[in-house]
N, C-alpha and C positions, 0 to 999 in steps of 0.2 A: 051082679058082677061089680066089683069095686072099680071106681074110675081110675084110669091110668094116670100116674104122676111121673113126668119125665125125671130122670135122675138128677139133672142139674138145671136150675133156673135162677135167673136174677131178675128181681122186681125193681122197677125204678119209679120215682115220682118227683115232681117238681111243683113248687107253689110260690106265688108272689103274694106276700102278705104284709100288712093287713088290708092293702088295697091293690087292685090290678087294673090298669098299669100304675106304676109309680111307687109301688112298695118294694120290699127287699125280696130277692129271689133266693130260694133254698132248694136243696136237693136231698133225696133220701134213696138209698139202695139197700137191698137185702138179697144175699145169696143163699140159696137153699140146695142142699145135696141130699138125695134120698129121703126127702121129706123133713129134713132137719136144717134149721138156720145155722149157717157156718160163719156168716159175716154180716154186720150191719154198719153202714156209714151214712153220715149226714153232715150238712154244713151250709154255710152261707156262700152264695154264688156272686151276688152283686147287690149294691144298693140302687134304688130308683130304677127298677128293671120291669120285666113283664113275665107273665106266666109262661109264655111260649119259650122265652130264654131259659126259664127255670126247668121246664120239661126237657128241652133239648140238652141242657147241661147235665141233667140227671141221667139221660140216656148215654151220654158220653162217659160219665163216671161208671156206668154199668159195664160198658165195653172195656174200659181200663181195668176194672176189677176182674173181668173174665181173663184178661191177659195175665194179671197178677196171680190169679189162682191156677193159671195154666189149664183153663177149661177150654178145650178146642171145640167142643160141641156143647151148645147151651141154648136154652130158650130164654129170651129176654122179654119181659112182660111189663106193660104200663097201661094206665088208664087214659093216656093222652091220644086221642084219635089223630090229632095233628101230627105228632111225631111218628106214630106207627104207620100212618098212611103216607106221609111224605117220605119216610125212609124206604118203604116198600114200593114207591113209585106210583101209588094210587092217586095221590094228590100232588099237584105241582107246588113248587116253592116260589111264591111271588115276592117274598120279603128278602131283600139282599142280605140283611144281617143274619138271617137263618141259614143261608146257603153255606156259610163257613162251618156251621155245625154239621150240616149234611156231608160236606167234604171231609171233615175230621172223622165223622162216623164211618165213612167208607174206608178211610185210611186205617182206622183201628179194626175194621172188620176183616182185613186181609189176614189170612191164615186161620180164621175162625169159621166154623160151620155153625151159623146162628139162624134162629127163627125169631123174628120180632113180631109179637102178638099183642093184641089189645085184650085187656081184662077189665072187669067192672071195678069201680073204686072200692067197693066193699070187699073185693077179693085181692086187692093190691096190698101186699104186706109192707110195702115201702111208704104207704100213705101216712101212717102214724109216726113213722121214723122221721119223715120229712117235717111234719108238723111239730114234733118234739124239738127239732133244731131251731125252729122259729121261736118256740116258747122259751127255750134256754137262752137264746140270744136276747130276747126282749126282757126277760126277768133278771138278767145279769146285773144291770144298773140298779134296779130297785133293791136287789139283795145286797149289793155293795153299800148303798146308802143306808140301809137298815143296820148293817154291821158297824158303820161309823156313828150312827145317831141313836141307836136303840136305848142307850142309857138316859136319853133326854125324854123318853116317853114313859107314861104310866099306863099299864094294861090292867083292865078289870074284866073278869069273866062274868058274863051276864046270863049264861045258859049253856046248854050243850053246843059246843062249836061256835059260840057267839061271844064276841069281845068288844069292849070299848077301848079305843086307843086315844090317849090324850097327850098333848104337849103343853109346856108351860105358857105358850103364847095364846092358849085358849082353843086352839083347833082340836076338835074331837071327831073321830070317825068310828062308825060301827062296822065291825069286821066279822064276816061269817066264813066258815070253812066247809059247810055242807048245807046248801050249795056255796061255792066260792063267790063271795061278793064283798064289796066295800063301798062306802059312801064317798070316797075321795074322788077328785076330778080325774086322776090317772086311770083308775079302774073304770069309771063311767065312760071315759073316752074309748078305751079298748073294748068295752062291752057294746059299744054302738056300731062297731064295724060289721057290716053285713056278712062279709066272707068268714069272719071268725064265728059269728053266730051259726052260720050254715054248716060249718065244720065242727061245731061244738068245742071250739078252742077257747080256753079260759086262761087269762093272764093274771097271775098274782101280783099285787102291788107291794110297795115298801112296807105297808102296815101289816100285811100278812107275815112278812119275814120278821118284823119287829116282835109280833106275838110269838112266833116260832122260836126266836132267840130267847125271849123272856121266859117262855115256858120250858125251855130246854129241849125243844123238839128237833132243833138243828144246832150244830156248832158253828162258830165263826170260822171262816176259811183259814185264818191264821192259826186256829186251834187244831186243825186237821193235819195229819202227817201222810 
């Protein structure tokens, strides 16, 4: 017998990256109706925050989306035991700064018939959506610098998906696209974060975007309409 799937579900996930605490908090939410994704949202919550703030913020966004979609009956699922158990009254809330999220969640829950349930991380559809928000945020600056500076670089292809990127001042970096890697300090720094390695999150550096621009793999932002 096929497993029963509720007609309406909203998955939520929050993450504080690349370190916790002290990193930037992001949220991701995914709304599913009759087994089909109908809405995805993600974004930055705050700088220098915590994972708990990120998770609670994601839950709040899920409740807001339920109202926006006019879903009066919905299951809300996340892999945060803290949020699920605190909202359901199983765990107490000892941190005062989290109590404001709990009160806001109760306010937003009025008029809704919801069940808030825990799910495994590998079953949380919002996990990758949340991580993508982090990647896009961090890669924004390297991409912009590449667009401004790519004409000052010389790119040489050394093999399949492998390039040498050189600048007139003598700095040369080895860039790979499979797997993603670069010998520059920026890439080495982001590759060193334990949370990113654990979640298999890879950040591309300026030199990746220089190669992509030189090879015509992407257009400059000013060239797109």
